[in-house]
C-alpha positions as CSV (number, residue, x, y, z in Angstrom):
1,M,21.9,9.1,-15.4
2,K,19.9,6.2,-13.4
3,T,17.6,7.2,-10.4
4,V,17.5,5.0,-7.7
5,R,14.4,5.3,-5.0
6,L,15.9,4.7,-1.5
7,L,13.0,3.6,0.8
8,L,13.9,5.3,4.6
9,A,13.0,3.9,7.4
10,A,9.5,4.1,8.9
11,A,7.7,3.4,11.7
12,T,4.7,1.7,10.5
13,A,3.5,0.1,7.4
14,S,1.3,3.0,6.6
15,A,4.6,5.8,6.8
16,L,6.8,3.9,4.3
17,L,8.5,7.3,2.4
18,F,10.4,6.7,-0.8
19,L,13.2,9.1,-1.8
20,G,14.8,8.8,-5.4
21,A,16.2,4.7,-7.1
22,G,16.7,2.7,-10.4
23,G,17.8,-0.2,-12.6
24,G,17.6,-1.7,-15.9
25,T,14.9,-6.5,-17.4
26,A,15.7,-10.1,-15.6
27,T,18.3,-13.0,-15.1
28,A,19.6,-14.0,-11.7
29,A,23.3,-14.7,-11.4
30,G,24.7,-17.4,-9.4
31,T,22.6,-19.9,-7.0
32,P,19.6,-19.1,-4.7
33,P,19.7,-20.5,-1.1
34,A,18.9,-23.9,-0.4
35,T,15.5,-24.7,1.3
36,T,16.0,-24.5,4.9
37,A,13.6,-25.6,7.1
38,P,11.3,-23.1,9.7
39,R,12.6,-21.7,12.6
40,A,10.3,-22.1,15.3
41,D,9.1,-19.0,16.8
42,A,6.6,-19.3,19.7
43,A,5.9,-15.3,20.1
44,G,5.8,-15.4,15.9
45,F,2.9,-16.9,13.7
46,P,3.1,-18.8,10.3
47,I,2.7,-16.6,7.0
48,V,1.2,-19.4,4.5
49,F,1.4,-18.8,0.7
50,Q,-1.2,-20.7,-1.4
51,N,-0.9,-20.7,-5.3
52,N,-3.9,-19.8,-7.6
53,T,-2.5,-19.0,-10.4
54,H,-4.3,-21.8,-11.7
55,G,-1.2,-23.6,-13.5
56,A,0.3,-20.2,-14.6
57,Y,3.3,-20.4,-12.0
58,A,4.7,-22.8,-10.6
59,D,5.8,-22.6,-6.6
60,A,9.5,-22.2,-7.8
61,R,8.5,-19.1,-9.9
62,I,6.9,-17.4,-7.7
63,Y,8.9,-15.3,-5.2
64,V,8.7,-13.7,-1.6
65,T,10.8,-10.5,-0.7
66,V,9.9,-9.4,3.0
67,L,11.5,-6.5,4.4
68,G,10.7,-4.7,7.6
69,Q,12.2,-3.2,10.9
70,I,12.9,-5.8,13.4
71,T,15.1,-3.0,15.2
72,P,13.0,0.5,15.0
73,G,14.8,2.3,12.4
74,Q,17.2,-0.3,11.3
75,W,15.8,-2.5,7.7
76,S,16.0,-6.1,7.6
77,Y,14.7,-8.8,5.1
78,L,13.4,-12.1,6.0
79,K,15.4,-15.4,4.8
80,P,13.7,-18.7,4.1
81,D,14.3,-20.4,7.5
82,G,12.6,-17.4,9.1
83,S,15.5,-15.7,10.6
84,T,16.1,-12.2,9.5
85,A,19.3,-10.1,8.3
86,H,19.9,-6.6,8.2
87,I,19.8,-5.2,4.5
88,S,23.5,-4.7,3.0
89,H,24.7,-3.1,0.2
90,L,27.7,-5.7,-0.1
91,D,25.1,-8.8,-0.7
92,A,24.9,-6.9,-4.1
93,T,28.2,-9.0,-4.9
94,A,28.0,-11.9,-2.2
95,P,27.4,-15.3,-4.0
96,G,24.0,-15.9,-5.4
97,H,23.7,-11.9,-6.2
98,L,20.9,-10.8,-8.7
99,S,21.8,-9.1,-12.0
100,K,19.7,-7.4,-14.4
101,H,21.1,-5.1,-17.4
102,G,24.3,-5.0,-15.8
103,V,23.5,-3.9,-12.5
104,N,23.9,-6.5,-9.7
105,Y,21.4,-6.6,-6.4
106,P,21.6,-8.4,-3.2
107,N,19.2,-11.6,-3.5
108,M,16.4,-10.9,-0.4
109,S,14.2,-13.3,-2.0
110,F,12.9,-17.2,-2.1
111,T,10.3,-19.1,-3.6
112,L,7.2,-20.8,-2.4
113,A,9.2,-24.0,-3.4
114,Q,12.1,-23.4,-1.2
115,V,9.8,-23.0,1.9
116,G,7.0,-25.4,1.3
117,G,4.5,-22.5,0.8
118,R,5.0,-21.6,4.5
119,V,7.6,-19.1,6.5
120,P,7.6,-18.0,9.7
121,S,7.0,-14.2,10.8
122,P,9.3,-12.2,13.0
123,S,7.4,-11.7,16.3
124,S,8.7,-8.0,16.1
125,I,8.4,-6.2,12.5
126,R,7.6,-2.7,11.9
127,G,6.7,-1.1,8.7
128,G,6.8,-4.8,6.8
129,R,6.0,-5.5,3.6
130,I,5.7,-8.9,2.2
131,Y,6.3,-8.4,-1.7
132,L,5.5,-11.1,-4.2
133,S,6.3,-11.1,-7.9
134,L,5.8,-14.0,-10.3
135,G,8.4,-15.1,-12.5
136,S,11.2,-13.0,-11.3
137,P,12.8,-12.5,-8.1
138,L,12.6,-8.5,-7.3
139,Y,15.3,-6.3,-8.1
140,I,15.9,-4.2,-5.0
141,P,19.2,-1.7,-4.5
142,V,20.6,-1.2,-0.9
143,S,21.8,2.2,-0.3
144,P,25.8,2.9,0.7
145,D,25.2,3.2,4.2
146,D,22.7,0.1,4.5
147,Q,19.9,2.2,6.0
148,G,17.7,2.4,2.9
149,W,16.6,0.5,0.0
150,G,14.7,1.2,-3.3
151,G,11.5,-0.2,-3.7
152,P,10.1,-0.5,-7.8
153,D,9.1,2.5,-9.6
154,P,7.1,2.4,-12.1
155,N,7.8,6.1,-13.2
156,N,11.4,5.1,-13.8
157,P,11.6,4.0,-17.5
158,T,14.9,2.0,-16.6
159,D,13.4,0.6,-13.4
160,P,14.3,-3.1,-13.4
161,N,10.8,-4.2,-12.3
162,N,9.0,-2.8,-14.9
163,D,8.9,-5.9,-16.5
164,V,8.4,-7.7,-13.4
165,Y,4.8,-9.2,-12.2
166,Y,4.5,-7.9,-8.4
167,D,2.3,-6.9,-5.6
168,W,2.1,-6.7,-1.9
169,Y,0.9,-7.4,1.1
170,E,2.0,-4.8,4.2
171,Y,1.7,-5.3,8.2
172,T,3.3,-4.6,11.7
173,F,3.3,-6.5,14.6
174,V,5.2,-6.3,18.2
175,N,4.5,-9.0,20.2
176,G,2.9,-8.3,23.5
177,Q,3.4,-4.0,22.5
178,A,1.7,-3.2,19.3
179,A,-1.4,-5.4,17.9
180,Y,-1.4,-6.9,14.3
181,G,-2.5,-4.5,11.9
182,G,-2.3,-5.4,8.1
183,N,-3.9,-4.6,4.8
184,T,-3.5,-5.5,0.9
185,T,-3.4,-2.4,-1.0
186,Q,-3.8,-0.5,-4.5
187,V,-2.6,3.0,-3.0
188,D,0.3,2.6,-5.5
189,Q,-0.8,0.0,-7.8
190,F,-2.5,-3.3,-8.8
191,G,0.1,-6.4,-10.1
192,F,-2.4,-9.4,-9.6
193,P,-5.2,-10.4,-7.4
194,M,-3.9,-11.7,-3.7
195,T,-6.1,-12.2,-0.8
196,A,-5.3,-12.1,2.7
197,R,-6.9,-14.4,5.2
198,L,-6.1,-13.4,8.8
199,R,-6.7,-15.6,11.8
200,Q,-6.5,-15.6,15.7
201,S,-8.4,-18.6,17.1
202,S,-8.4,-17.6,21.3
203,S,-10.2,-14.1,20.0
204,G,-12.4,-15.8,17.0
205,Y,-10.9,-13.1,14.6
206,D,-11.2,-14.6,10.9
207,T,-11.1,-12.3,8.3
208,T,-10.5,-12.5,4.6
209,R,-9.7,-9.3,2.4
210,G,-8.4,-8.5,-1.0
211,I,-9.3,-9.4,-4.7
212,S,-10.3,-13.4,-5.5
213,R,-11.4,-12.8,-9.0
214,S,-9.0,-13.5,-11.9
215,R,-6.2,-11.0,-13.3
216,A,-7.7,-10.8,-17.0
217,D,-11.3,-10.4,-15.7
218,V,-10.2,-7.5,-13.2
219,M,-7.7,-6.0,-16.4
220,A,-10.9,-6.3,-18.6
221,A,-13.4,-4.9,-16.0
222,Y,-11.3,-1.6,-15.3
223,A,-10.7,-0.8,-19.2
224,S,-14.5,-0.5,-19.5
225,S,-15.3,1.0,-16.2
226,V,-13.4,4.1,-15.7
227,G,-13.0,7.6,-17.5
228,A,-10.4,8.6,-20.1
229,A,-8.1,10.3,-17.6
230,F,-7.7,6.5,-15.9
231,K,-7.4,4.6,-19.0
232,P,-3.7,5.4,-19.4
233,L,-2.8,3.7,-15.7
234,Q,-3.2,0.6,-17.2
235,S,0.1,-1.4,-19.1
236,A,0.2,-4.9,-19.8
237,Y,2.2,-5.5,-16.0
238,R,-0.1,-3.3,-13.9
239,I,-2.7,-0.6,-13.1
240,V,-0.8,2.8,-11.6
241,A,-2.7,4.4,-9.0
242,P,-3.2,8.3,-10.3
243,R,-1.0,9.2,-6.7
244,S,1.5,7.4,-8.2
245,A,1.6,8.1,-11.9
246,A,3.7,10.8,-13.1
247,G,1.7,11.4,-16.5
248,F,-1.8,11.7,-14.4
249,P,-3.7,14.8,-15.2
250,G,-2.5,17.2,-12.4
251,D,-5.4,19.2,-12.4
252,Y,-8.3,16.5,-12.7
253,L,-9.6,17.5,-9.4
254,T,-8.7,21.1,-9.5
255,A,-12.7,22.7,-10.7
256,A,-14.2,20.1,-7.8
257,I,-11.6,21.6,-5.0
258,D,-12.7,25.0,-6.4
259,Q,-16.3,24.5,-6.3
260,T,-16.2,22.9,-2.9
261,W,-14.1,25.6,-1.1
262,S,-16.5,28.5,-2.6
263,Y,-19.4,26.2,-1.4
264,Y,-17.6,26.7,2.3
265,A,-16.8,29.9,2.0
266,A,-20.7,30.8,1.0
267,H,-22.2,28.3,3.7
268,P,-21.0,27.0,6.7
269,F,-18.7,24.0,7.2
270,T,-20.5,21.5,9.7
271,L,-19.4,17.7,10.1
272,S,-20.5,15.2,12.7
273,A,-18.5,12.5,13.1
274,P,-17.7,10.1,15.7
275,G,-17.2,11.4,18.8
276,E,-16.0,15.0,17.4
277,T,-17.7,17.9,15.4
278,F,-16.0,19.9,13.1
279,S,-17.3,23.8,12.4
280,G,-15.8,26.4,10.2
281,H,-16.0,28.8,7.4
282,V,-13.6,29.5,4.4
283,T,-11.7,32.4,3.9
284,G,-9.6,33.0,0.9
285,S,-7.6,29.7,0.7
286,A,-8.0,28.4,4.4
287,L,-10.6,26.6,6.1
288,T,-10.6,28.4,9.4
289,F,-12.6,25.8,11.9
290,T,-12.9,24.3,15.7
291,R,-13.0,20.7,16.6
292,N,-16.0,20.2,19.6
293,G,-15.7,24.0,20.3
294,A,-12.2,24.1,20.9
295,G,-9.5,26.1,17.9
296,P,-9.3,27.7,16.1
297,Y,-7.1,25.1,13.4
298,T,-6.4,25.9,9.9
299,L,-7.0,23.8,6.6
300,N,-5.6,25.3,4.0
301,K,-7.2,24.6,0.4
302,P,-5.1,21.5,-0.8
303,T,-4.5,21.0,-4.9
304,S,-5.8,18.0,-6.9
305,R,-2.3,16.1,-6.7
306,E,-2.7,16.4,-2.7
307,V,-5.9,15.6,-2.8
308,M,-5.1,12.3,-5.0
309,A,-1.8,11.4,-2.8
310,C,-3.5,12.9,0.5
311,S,-0.7,15.2,1.0
312,G,0.7,18.1,1.4
313,A,-2.4,20.6,3.3
314,L,-4.4,17.3,3.9
315,A,-1.3,15.9,5.6
316,S,0.1,19.2,7.7
317,G,-0.1,20.6,11.1
318,G,-1.4,19.1,14.3
319,D,-3.2,16.0,14.9
320,V,-6.7,17.9,14.7
321,E,-5.7,19.5,11.3
322,K,-4.4,15.9,10.0
323,R,-7.6,14.3,11.1
324,L,-10.0,17.0,9.0
325,G,-7.6,16.9,6.8
326,A,-8.0,12.9,6.1
327,E,-11.8,13.4,6.3
328,F,-11.4,16.0,3.2
329,C,-9.4,13.6,1.3
330,A,-11.5,10.7,1.6
331,A,-14.4,13.2,0.7
332,F,-13.0,14.5,-2.4
333,N,-12.1,11.2,-4.0
334,R,-15.1,9.7,-3.0
335,G,-16.8,12.8,-4.9
336,V,-19.3,13.8,-1.8
337,A,-16.8,16.8,-0.4
338,Q,-19.5,19.6,-0.8
339,N,-22.3,17.4,1.2
340,T,-21.0,16.6,4.7
341,S,-24.2,14.7,5.1
342,L,-22.8,12.0,2.6
343,W,-19.3,11.7,4.2
344,H,-19.9,8.8,6.4
345,T,-22.7,7.3,3.9
346,P,-20.6,4.5,1.6
347,S,-23.4,3.8,-0.7
348,A,-23.6,8.2,-2.0
349,Y,-19.8,7.2,-2.7
350,Y,-18.8,7.5,-6.4
351,Q,-22.1,8.1,-7.6
352,G,-23.3,11.1,-9.5
353,A,-21.3,13.6,-12.3
354,T,-19.0,15.1,-10.0
355,P,-15.3,14.2,-10.5
356,K,-14.0,11.3,-8.2
357,N,-11.1,8.9,-8.0
358,D,-12.4,6.2,-10.4
359,Y,-9.5,4.0,-9.9
360,A,-10.6,3.9,-5.8
361,A,-14.0,3.7,-6.8
362,F,-13.1,0.9,-9.0
363,F,-11.1,-1.7,-6.8
364,H,-14.1,-1.2,-4.3
365,T,-16.4,-2.6,-6.8
366,V,-13.9,-6.1,-7.0
367,G,-12.5,-6.6,-3.7
368,L,-14.3,-8.7,-1.3
369,A,-17.2,-6.7,1.0
370,G,-16.4,-4.2,-1.2
371,R,-13.2,-3.3,0.7
372,A,-9.8,-1.8,-0.9
373,Y,-7.1,0.5,-0.2
374,G,-7.5,2.5,-3.1
375,F,-5.6,5.9,-1.7
376,P,-4.0,6.4,1.4
377,Y,-6.9,7.4,3.6
378,D,-9.5,5.2,2.2
379,D,-9.7,3.9,6.0
380,I,-11.8,6.9,6.8
381,N,-15.4,5.4,7.7
382,D,-14.0,1.2,7.8
383,Q,-14.1,1.1,3.7
384,S,-10.2,0.0,3.3
385,S,-8.7,-3.6,3.6
386,V,-7.0,-3.4,6.7
387,Q,-7.0,-6.3,9.5
388,I,-6.5,-5.3,12.5
389,L,-6.3,-7.5,16.1
390,G,-7.9,-6.0,19.0
391,N,-4.7,-7.5,21.1
392,A,-1.3,-7.8,21.1
393,N,-1.0,-11.5,20.6
394,P,0.4,-13.1,17.6
395,P,-2.2,-14.1,14.9
396,T,-3.0,-17.9,14.6
397,D,-1.6,-17.6,11.1
398,L,-1.8,-15.5,7.8
399,T,-2.6,-16.9,4.5
400,L,-1.9,-15.0,1.2
401,S,-3.6,-16.5,-1.6
402,I,-1.6,-15.5,-4.9
403,G,-4.1,-15.3,-8.2
404,W,-3.8,-15.0,-11.9
């Protein structure tokens, strides 16, 4: 029986939640929508696409699928003219629908050729994902109640996107209310290199994040630089993050976690971060601590899988517990958990023989300015590829460059 992962409602891109989904290798049924003129939206901004695949893929073979919440709690997709439509399972049988391995899917994609390389972004979008796929659209199921959709799942052997090259950019923006925030990401996987340039002329903001090296270069460098446990994460189509790979060893960091917990059972735990100080002591499986003298609070010992995913014990409790949990997650992934003086010292990350997240370490070596989103809390100490504006006005533009 096929399983289907359904993406449920989320408030922000970082809160995207997956449940169950499925599918099966690649032909589109029907005729794709005709090219339409971009819709003007004074409160939105243009998304510009640059084809830097060096002839490997023509614009007509580079597909874009944009999903997000235009109305909070309700998922919509972006049309080529810049308008949006609520997701509908009925689109799986509408004219122009997609079909793969005998299963029908809604056609929510368009090509760079159809939009002339640019499309207007909505002026309000939460939890937005801009999927880019090469040579094929993405096959995305919609739940029967039209409240969720199924993202690609490399762990599902019958997922219809397993033989599709894809990657994505995620962003949130509500004009006049929520400042633009977006990022390239390897939190779940790497498909092909891409960069994101975000500009806002009024504030002088102009940053570019992502990976500009060729795909062949990235794939070869990964294979030669990571440890044995991380090599099987790589295939011809992608490199799957350890947190998202069902076959990654569940005990990879167990010894390092045990050693760290034993250390803070024998030594006081103290972490000084900007504007706050955490102090505590481990007893048994729990760290009891204070923040700026207030407390006590409790952080339970995480498992190796929880560290890789920054979940469970590291994402439980109230805001204070979650704050320290995020710090611990970053420290474990970076291999510095037993020395809090190094937690905010980037030059110390991923060094020495202490077990660490080789996957994340590698993507920091190929990311522009050493920035990457290699695990969920990689923004701790400003190491991620995130781009955030200092006001709630729209950007001048977002330029996504698709590499190969």
